[in-house]
C-alpha positions, 0 to 999 in steps of 0.5 A: 459277314460270311460264316465259313463252316466244315461240314461232313461229306455225305450221301447227300452231298458227295456229288456236289462236292465232286462238281466243284471247280477250282477254275482253269488256273487252280486246276494245275495245283489241286487234284480233283475232288473226286480223286481226293475222296477216293484217296481218303477212302484207301488211304487211312488217316485222311479226313475230308470236308466240305467248306460252306459260307452261310450253308452254300457249298463253296470248297473242299479240303482234305487233311490228316496225318501223312504217313509219307511226311510223317506229319499232320498236313493240309492236302488239299484245299480248293474254293470254287471258282464262282467264290474266289477272289471274294476272301473266303479262301483266307477265311476257310483256311483258318477254320481249316487250321483251327479245326486241325489244330484242335482235332490233333492236338498237333503243334505243326501243320504242313502243306506242299504246293507247286513252286509256281502257285503264287496266288496259293503261297500268298494266302499261306504265307499270310496266314503264317505258313513259311517255306521249310527250304525243303521240297517233295516230288520229282520232275514236274511234280516237285512241290515246295514244303511249308509249315505253320506252327502252334506259335503262329496260332494268333495269325488264325485269330 
């Protein structure tokens, strides 16, 4: 059985975080971890974490309060291509969401995703996210907005 945990990003692991690769398909749907780390430095309110399974680095996440959305948002979530398709994504997503609900004491968590990110949307919907019917961005960067509220917390167990 795997043991997913969120870890702080430090001077010892930031390069390994930046080297994680979402794979060819994933690159279309998630900003690079390097960009995300820089964004979190200049845009206050974002928390970045590494995702480990039994102490092995397998992914990255960034979340926090989005000034743009005026809500708590799961901004980035990626699993390295070597660890995709093994069930870690769903387990890691549960760990992130539990952390967010506990840390922020919020009632809802939002995320946005590309309309053609079928793999991501499948995982999000399986966890309990529902489409709000709204979108953000413009042109080729339009993303659909999804929401998970605290009443769907049972889906996180």
